[in-house]
N, C-alpha and C positions, 0 to 999 in steps of 0.2 A: 838737172837733176830736184827734185822735192828734197828739202833739208827736212829730217825730223827735228822738233824743238824740246830743250827740257827749258822749264821755268822753275826757277829758288826765288822764294820771297821770305825774307827775314821779318818776323814783326815782333817787337817788344811790349808787352802790353801793360797797363796799370797793375799792381798785385791782385786788388780787389777786383779786376775784371777778367782773372782767367777762368775760371771756372765758367762765366758767362760766356768766354770764347769757345772755350772745349764743346758745350754746348752747341754753340751756331755749326762748328766742325762735325758734330755726330752728326747732326740733323741734314747737312748739305752735301758729306763725304761721298755717299754713293750716287747722288745726283752728278756730283762732277764727276768720278769714276763712267757713269755710264753716259756724258754728254757724248757727241758724237765727236772723232778725233783723239779724245782722252785715252791714252793706253797705260795710263799709271798715275796715282798720287799717294804720297804720304807723306803725314806731319812728324816731324821731328821736334824735340826740346833739347835746349842746351843743358848740359849736365850739372854745370855750376852755377846756372842760373834761371831757375823755373818759370819766371815770366819772359822768356825768349823763346821763340817757335820761328823753323823753317816748313815750309811747303814744299814739295819739291814734286813737280808735275812732270810726265812725258805726254808730247803732244804729236799726233802723226804728221802734222805742217804747221808752219807758221799760222797759214791762214785758219786752221783748225783751232787754234789758241787765240786768233784774233775775232772769228765768230763767238767764243766761250767769254772772250773778254768784254762783249758788246752785247750777251745775252741778259735777257732778266732773272736767270738764276745768277749771273755774278754779279749783276749791279744790286739784287738785293742781301747777297752775300756779303759781298765786301761792305757796301754800305753800313750794315749792323756790325763789321767787323772793325772798320778805321775808328768807329767811336770809341773802341776800348782800349787804342793803343796809349801808350804811354811816349812815344816819339814816331815819326814818321816812320814808313816801311820801304826796305830796300828791295828791289826786285830786278833780276836779272834773266834774259832770254837767252839761251845757249843753244846755238847749233851743234847737233852730233856732226862728229868727224868718223 
């Protein structure tokens, strides 16, 4: 049975880098949403801490998520994004039950 995957990534940004991150996300969100195997992408912000964000994405299969994570789109977007972090990101890959 093929398992659908949900990916949650928590990112904490340097306060003066938040707007730069939002521009990166805005420029790449539709490309990610249209990436083969991606069925959903949302950006969430912690209400009481405007420097902390979560991405919530859904993937048809674990393989489709891995193809995305090895793609030039991910490598470029993640490379630009991680330079803005205040602390290391946390990520979880979850199987849908």
